[in-house]
DSSP file (Angstrom, degrees, kcal/mol; ACC not computed):
  #  RESIDUE AA STRUCTURE BP1 BP2  ACC     N-H-->O    O-->H-N    N-H-->O    O-->H-N    TCO  KAPPA ALPHA  PHI   PSI    X-CA   Y-CA   Z-CA
    1    1 A X     >        0   0    0      0, 0.0     4,-2.6     0, 0.0     5,-0.2   0.000 360.0 360.0 360.0 -40.7    0.0    0.0    0.0
    2    2 A X  H  >  +     0   0    0      1,-0.2     4,-2.5     2,-0.2     5,-0.2   0.882 360.0  52.2 -62.7 -36.9    2.9    2.4    0.8
    3    3 A X  H  > S+     0   0    0      2,-0.2     4,-2.4     1,-0.2    -1,-0.2   0.894 109.4  48.9 -65.5 -40.7    4.4    1.6   -2.6
    4    4 A X  H  > S+     0   0    0      2,-0.2     4,-2.6     1,-0.2    -2,-0.2   0.922 112.2  48.2 -64.3 -44.0    1.1    2.5   -4.3
    5    5 A X  H  X S+     0   0    0     -4,-2.6     4,-2.7     2,-0.2    -2,-0.2   0.906 111.5  50.3 -62.7 -41.8    0.8    5.7   -2.3
    6    6 A X  H  X S+     0   0    0     -4,-2.5     4,-2.2     2,-0.2    -1,-0.2   0.912 112.1  47.2 -64.0 -42.8    4.4    6.6   -3.1
    7    7 A X  H  X S+     0   0    0     -4,-2.4     4,-2.6     2,-0.2    -2,-0.2   0.904 112.4  50.2 -63.5 -41.9    3.7    6.0   -6.8
    8    8 A X  H  X S+     0   0    0     -4,-2.6     4,-2.7     2,-0.2    -2,-0.2   0.922 110.9  48.3 -62.8 -44.8    0.5    8.0   -6.7
    9    9 A X  H  X S+     0   0    0     -4,-2.7     4,-2.6     2,-0.2    -1,-0.2   0.885 111.9  50.3 -63.5 -38.9    2.3   10.9   -5.0
   10   10 A X  H  X S+     0   0    0     -4,-2.2     4,-2.6     2,-0.2    -2,-0.2   0.921 111.8  47.1 -64.8 -44.2    5.1   10.8   -7.6
   11   11 A X  H  X S+     0   0    0     -4,-2.6     4,-2.6     2,-0.2    -2,-0.2   0.909 112.3  50.6 -62.9 -41.9    2.5   10.8  -10.4
   12   12 A X  H  X S+     0   0    0     -4,-2.7     4,-2.5     2,-0.2    -2,-0.2   0.928 112.0  47.0 -60.7 -46.5    0.7   13.7   -8.8
   13   13 A X  H  X S+     0   0    0     -4,-2.6     4,-2.5     1,-0.2    -2,-0.2   0.910 112.8  48.9 -62.9 -43.5    4.0   15.7   -8.4
   14   14 A X  H  X S+     0   0    0     -4,-2.6     4,-2.5     2,-0.2    -1,-0.2   0.908 111.8  49.4 -63.5 -42.1    4.9   14.9  -12.0
   15   15 A X  H  X S+     0   0    0     -4,-2.6     4,-2.7     2,-0.2    -2,-0.2   0.909 111.4  48.8 -63.8 -42.6    1.5   16.0  -13.3
   16   16 A X  H  X S+     0   0    0     -4,-2.5     4,-2.5     2,-0.2    -2,-0.2   0.909 111.6  49.6 -64.9 -40.9    1.6   19.2  -11.3
   17   17 A X  H  X S+     0   0    0     -4,-2.5     4,-2.4     2,-0.2    -2,-0.2   0.914 112.3  47.7 -63.3 -42.6    5.1   20.0  -12.6
   18   18 A X  H  X S+     0   0    0     -4,-2.5     4,-2.4     2,-0.2    -2,-0.2   0.918 112.2  49.2 -64.9 -42.8    4.0   19.3  -16.2
   19   19 A X  H  X S+     0   0    0     -4,-2.7     4,-2.6     1,-0.2    -2,-0.2   0.905 111.1  49.9 -63.7 -40.7    0.9   21.5  -15.7
   20   20 A X  H  X S+     0   0    0     -4,-2.5     4,-3.2     2,-0.2     5,-0.2   0.913 110.0  51.4 -63.7 -41.4    3.0   24.3  -14.3
   21   21 A X  H  X S+     0   0    0     -4,-2.4     4,-2.2     2,-0.2    -2,-0.2   0.910 111.6  46.6 -61.6 -42.3    5.4   24.1  -17.2
   22   22 A X  H  X S+     0   0    0     -4,-2.4     4,-2.5     2,-0.2    -2,-0.2   0.920 114.3  47.8 -65.1 -43.9    2.5   24.3  -19.7
   23   23 A X  H  X S+     0   0    0     -4,-2.6     4,-2.8     2,-0.2     5,-0.2   0.934 111.8  49.3 -63.0 -46.4    1.0   27.2  -17.8
   24   24 A X  H  X S+     0   0    0     -4,-3.2     4,-2.4     1,-0.2    -1,-0.2   0.906 112.2  49.0 -59.7 -41.5    4.3   29.0  -17.6
   25   25 A X  H  X S+     0   0    0     -4,-2.2     4,-2.4    -5,-0.2    -1,-0.2   0.906 111.9  48.5 -64.9 -42.3    4.9   28.5  -21.3
   26   26 A X  H  X S+     0   0    0     -4,-2.5     4,-2.3     2,-0.2    -2,-0.2   0.908 111.7  49.3 -65.3 -41.7    1.4   29.8  -22.2
   27   27 A X  H  X S+     0   0    0     -4,-2.8     4,-2.6     2,-0.2    -2,-0.2   0.926 111.8  48.7 -62.7 -44.9    1.9   32.9  -20.0
   28   28 A X  H  X S+     0   0    0     -4,-2.4     4,-2.6     1,-0.2    -2,-0.2   0.904 110.8  50.7 -62.6 -41.4    5.2   33.6  -21.5
   29   29 A X  H  X S+     0   0    0     -4,-2.4     4,-2.3     2,-0.2    -1,-0.2   0.905 111.2  48.5 -63.5 -40.8    3.8   33.2  -25.0
   30   30 A X  H  X S+     0   0    0     -4,-2.3     4,-2.4     2,-0.2    -2,-0.2   0.915 111.6  49.2 -65.3 -42.4    1.0   35.6  -24.2
   31   31 A X  H  X S+     0   0    0     -4,-2.6     4,-2.4     1,-0.2    -2,-0.2   0.908 111.0  50.3 -63.4 -40.9    3.4   38.1  -22.7
   32   32 A X  H  X S+     0   0    0     -4,-2.6     4,-2.3     2,-0.2    -1,-0.2   0.906 110.3  50.1 -62.5 -41.7    5.5   37.9  -25.8
   33   33 A X  H  X S+     0   0    0     -4,-2.3     4,-2.1     2,-0.2    -2,-0.2   0.916 110.7  48.8 -64.1 -43.2    2.5   38.4  -28.1
   34   34 A X  H  X S+     0   0    0     -4,-2.4     4,-2.4     1,-0.2    -1,-0.2   0.908 111.2  50.4 -62.8 -41.7    1.4   41.5  -26.1
   35   35 A X  H  X S+     0   0    0     -4,-2.4     4,-2.9     1,-0.2    -2,-0.2   0.894 108.9  51.8 -64.1 -39.9    4.9   42.9  -26.3
   36   36 A X  H  X S+     0   0    0     -4,-2.3     4,-2.5     2,-0.2    -1,-0.2   0.905 110.4  48.2 -63.6 -40.9    5.0   42.4  -30.1
   37   37 A X  H  X S+     0   0    0     -4,-2.1     4,-2.5     2,-0.2    -2,-0.2   0.915 112.5  49.2 -64.8 -42.0    1.7   44.2  -30.5
   38   38 A X  H  X S+     0   0    0     -4,-2.4     4,-2.2     2,-0.2    -2,-0.2   0.926 112.6  47.1 -62.7 -44.8    3.0   47.0  -28.3
   39   39 A X  H  X S+     0   0    0     -4,-2.9     4,-2.4     1,-0.2    -2,-0.2   0.912 112.4  50.0 -62.9 -42.1    6.2   47.3  -30.3
   40   40 A X  H  X S+     0   0    0     -4,-2.5     4,-2.6     1,-0.2    -1,-0.2   0.900 109.5  51.2 -63.5 -41.0    4.3   47.2  -33.5
   41   41 A X  H  X S+     0   0    0     -4,-2.5     4,-2.7     2,-0.2    -1,-0.2   0.898 109.4  50.4 -63.6 -40.2    2.0   50.0  -32.3
   42   42 A X  H  X S+     0   0    0     -4,-2.2     4,-2.6     2,-0.2    -2,-0.2   0.925 111.6  48.0 -62.9 -43.8    4.9   52.1  -31.3
   43   43 A X  H  X S+     0   0    0     -4,-2.4     4,-2.7     2,-0.2    -2,-0.2   0.913 112.4  49.0 -63.3 -42.6    6.5   51.6  -34.8
   44   44 A X  H  X S+     0   0    0     -4,-2.6     4,-2.5     2,-0.2    -2,-0.2   0.926 112.7  47.1 -63.7 -44.7    3.2   52.4  -36.5
   45   45 A X  H  X S+     0   0    0     -4,-2.7     4,-2.3     2,-0.2    -2,-0.2   0.901 113.1  49.3 -63.5 -40.6    2.7   55.6  -34.5
   46   46 A X  H  X S+     0   0    0     -4,-2.6     4,-2.4     2,-0.2    -2,-0.2   0.917 111.5  48.6 -64.9 -43.8    6.3   56.6  -35.1
   47   47 A X  H  X S+     0   0    0     -4,-2.7     4,-2.4     2,-0.2    -2,-0.2   0.914 112.1  49.3 -62.6 -43.2    6.0   56.1  -38.8
   48   48 A X  H  X S+     0   0    0     -4,-2.5     4,-2.6     1,-0.2    -2,-0.2   0.903 110.9  49.9 -63.6 -41.3    2.7   58.0  -38.9
   49   49 A X  H  X S+     0   0    0     -4,-2.3     4,-2.2     2,-0.2    -1,-0.2   0.902 110.8  49.3 -64.7 -40.7    4.3   60.9  -37.0
   50   50 A X  H  X S+     0   0    0     -4,-2.4     4,-2.3     2,-0.2    -2,-0.2   0.911 112.1  48.2 -64.7 -41.5    7.3   61.0  -39.4
   51   51 A X  H  X S+     0   0    0     -4,-2.4     4,-2.5     2,-0.2    -2,-0.2   0.913 111.2  50.1 -65.4 -42.5    5.0   61.0  -42.4
   52   52 A X  H  X S+     0   0    0     -4,-2.6     4,-2.5     1,-0.2    -1,-0.2   0.896 110.4  51.1 -62.1 -39.6    2.8   63.8  -40.9
   53   53 A X  H  X S+     0   0    0     -4,-2.2     4,-2.6     2,-0.2    -2,-0.2   0.915 109.9  49.2 -63.7 -43.3    6.0   65.8  -40.2
   54   54 A X  H  X S+     0   0    0     -4,-2.3     4,-2.3     1,-0.2    -2,-0.2   0.925 112.7  47.3 -61.7 -44.7    7.2   65.3  -43.8
   55   55 A X  H  X S+     0   0    0     -4,-2.5     4,-2.5     2,-0.2    -2,-0.2   0.892 111.7  50.6 -65.4 -39.1    3.8   66.4  -45.2
   56   56 A X  H  X S+     0   0    0     -4,-2.5     4,-2.8     2,-0.2     5,-0.2   0.922 110.5  49.3 -64.2 -43.4    3.7   69.4  -42.9
   57   57 A X  H  X S+     0   0    0     -4,-2.6     4,-2.4     1,-0.2    -2,-0.2   0.896 110.9  50.4 -62.5 -39.6    7.2   70.5  -43.9
   58   58 A X  H  X S+     0   0    0     -4,-2.3     4,-2.3     2,-0.2    -2,-0.2   0.925 112.0  46.7 -65.0 -43.9    6.2   70.1  -47.6
   59   59 A X  H  X S+     0   0    0     -4,-2.5     4,-2.6     2,-0.2    -2,-0.2   0.918 113.2  48.9 -64.2 -43.5    3.0   72.3  -47.1
   60   60 A X  H  X S+     0   0    0     -4,-2.8     4,-2.5     1,-0.2    -1,-0.2   0.894 110.3  52.0 -64.2 -38.1    5.0   74.9  -45.2
   61   61 A X  H  X S+     0   0    0     -4,-2.4     4,-2.4    -5,-0.2    -2,-0.2   0.921 111.0  46.8 -62.9 -43.5    7.6   74.9  -47.9
   62   62 A X  H  X S+     0   0    0     -4,-2.3     4,-2.5     2,-0.2    -2,-0.2   0.901 112.2  50.4 -64.7 -40.4    5.0   75.5  -50.6
   63   63 A X  H  X S+     0   0    0     -4,-2.6     4,-2.5     2,-0.2    -2,-0.2   0.899 110.9  49.2 -64.4 -39.8    3.4   78.2  -48.5
   64   64 A X  H  X S+     0   0    0     -4,-2.5     4,-2.5     2,-0.2    -2,-0.2   0.908 111.0  49.8 -65.9 -41.5    6.7   79.9  -48.0
   65   65 A X  H  X S+     0   0    0     -4,-2.4     4,-2.5     2,-0.2    -2,-0.2   0.919 111.8  48.4 -61.7 -43.1    7.4   79.7  -51.8
   66   66 A X  H  X S+     0   0    0     -4,-2.5     4,-2.5     2,-0.2    -2,-0.2   0.914 111.6  49.4 -63.7 -43.3    4.0   81.2  -52.5
   67   67 A X  H  X S+     0   0    0     -4,-2.5     4,-2.4     2,-0.2    -1,-0.2   0.904 110.9  50.4 -63.2 -40.5    4.5   84.0  -50.0
   68   68 A X  H  X S+     0   0    0     -4,-2.5     4,-2.4     2,-0.2    -2,-0.2   0.923 111.1  48.4 -62.8 -44.4    8.0   84.7  -51.6
   69   69 A X  H  X S+     0   0    0     -4,-2.5     4,-2.6     1,-0.2    -2,-0.2   0.909 111.3  50.3 -61.9 -42.3    6.4   84.9  -55.0
   70   70 A X  H  X S+     0   0    0     -4,-2.5     4,-2.3     1,-0.2    -2,-0.2   0.908 110.9  48.5 -63.9 -41.7    3.7   87.2  -53.8
   71   71 A X  H  X S+     0   0    0     -4,-2.4     4,-2.5     2,-0.2    -1,-0.2   0.904 111.5  50.3 -65.6 -41.0    6.2   89.5  -52.2
   72   72 A X  H  X S+     0   0    0     -4,-2.4     4,-2.5     2,-0.2    -2,-0.2   0.927 110.6  49.1 -62.2 -44.5    8.3   89.6  -55.3
   73   73 A X  H  X S+     0   0    0     -4,-2.6     4,-2.2     1,-0.2    -2,-0.2   0.912 111.5  49.4 -61.1 -41.9    5.3   90.4  -57.5
   74   74 A X  H  X S+     0   0    0     -4,-2.3     4,-2.0     1,-0.2    -1,-0.2   0.904 110.3  51.3 -63.7 -40.2    4.3   93.2  -55.1
   75   75 A X  H  X S+     0   0    0     -4,-2.5     4,-2.1     1,-0.2    -2,-0.2   0.906 109.5  49.9 -62.3 -42.2    7.9   94.5  -55.2
   76   76 A X  H  X S+     0   0    0     -4,-2.5     4,-1.8     1,-0.2    -1,-0.2   0.887 109.3  51.9 -64.6 -38.9    7.8   94.5  -59.0
   77   77 A X  H  X S+     0   0    0     -4,-2.2     4,-0.6     1,-0.2    -1,-0.2   0.889 109.8  49.2 -64.8 -38.4    4.5   96.4  -59.0
   78   78 A X  H >< S+     0   0    0     -4,-2.0     3,-0.7     1,-0.2    -1,-0.2   0.888 109.6  52.2 -67.9 -38.0    5.9   99.0  -56.7
   79   79 A X  H 3< S+     0   0    0     -4,-2.1    -1,-0.2     1,-0.2    -2,-0.2   0.850 106.8  52.7 -66.8 -34.1    9.0   99.4  -58.9
   80   80 A X  H 3<        0   0    0     -4,-1.8    -1,-0.2     1,-0.2    -2,-0.2   0.610 360.0 360.0 -80.6  -9.4    6.9  100.0  -62.0
   81   81 A X    <<        0   0    0     -3,-0.7    -1,-0.2    -4,-0.6    -2,-0.2   0.471 360.0 360.0 -89.4 360.0    4.9  102.8  -60.4
């Protein structure tokens, strides 16, 4: 009977260890997945911010060029009067 109990306790311990290993692995996989999503979101936000900055700079450059042209035209009109 003692031998049966010892075998049962060993099986119980082995089962608990295996279950803990599976649980730990699943938790780690979930944490890794969450981290990957977070990293991806950061990259996406960074890329969007860089693109918005480029577009803003382009618009400001065009506006500055237009303002320069307008000032030049005004200067030419003043010179001809």
